[in-house]
N, C-alpha and C positions, 0 to 999 in steps of 0.2 A: 578716717576720711585722712586723718594724717599720717599715719603708719602709710597709706597710699602714696600718697603725696612726695614723701620725705622719709622714707625709710633709714636711711643712715640715722635721722637725729631721733626719730619716732619707736620702735624698735621694741617689741613688746618682751620680747627675749631677755631685753638687757634693762639693767635700774634705771627708772627716772631721768632724763636730763632736764639740768634747767638750759632753757633757753636763752642764747646772749642779745642784750640789752638792739633795741631796733630790728627786731628778727622778724616781725610781723611785717616790716616793709619789704624785707627782703621777700619774705614770701608772698608779697600781692603782687611783684614785682615777677617773680617766677610764675606764677599764676598765669599773668598775663605773656610771658616770654612762651610756654611750656604749652599755652592754649587749655588749660586742667580745667575741668566740668568741674570748679566749684567756686563758691562767690565771694566776693570779700566780705558783707554779709556773715555766709556762712562761716570764713574764717576767722574774721574777729569774736563769733558764736562761740567758736571751739576753744578757740585762744584764753575767752573769758573763764570757761568753762576748766580749761586744764589748770591753768594761775591762779586760779581761785579753789582749786580740790585741796582734799586735806595731805594727799600724798604730795603734793605739788610743793604745798608750803612748807611740809617738813623736811625735806629738800634742802628751801631755802638757808642759808646761812652767807654770813663775811665773809668773802674771801673764799667761795664757792664756784667749782671751775664751770662755766658756760659755756653753753656750745653753739656751732654754727648747723644750718642747713645741711651740709657733707657729713655732721656729727662728729665733728672731730672737736678739742678745747679750743676754744680763741680768749682765753683771758677769763679772768673772776669780777 
């Protein structure tokens, strides 16, 4: 689901990227604005699964770069 809705952030050919703080709210607004066929409940489940995965937790470090929906770095 993620790569279909936000391919710049969730590109399977690139290393896993940490998401910026507050990105869920941006995703929810984007779902409404673009009329995506994803429910907020589905989004939350996917984000929960991703952020609790071993791969995601392994790249989580203090000072790590975080990324926005457009796939660009937004800070750490």
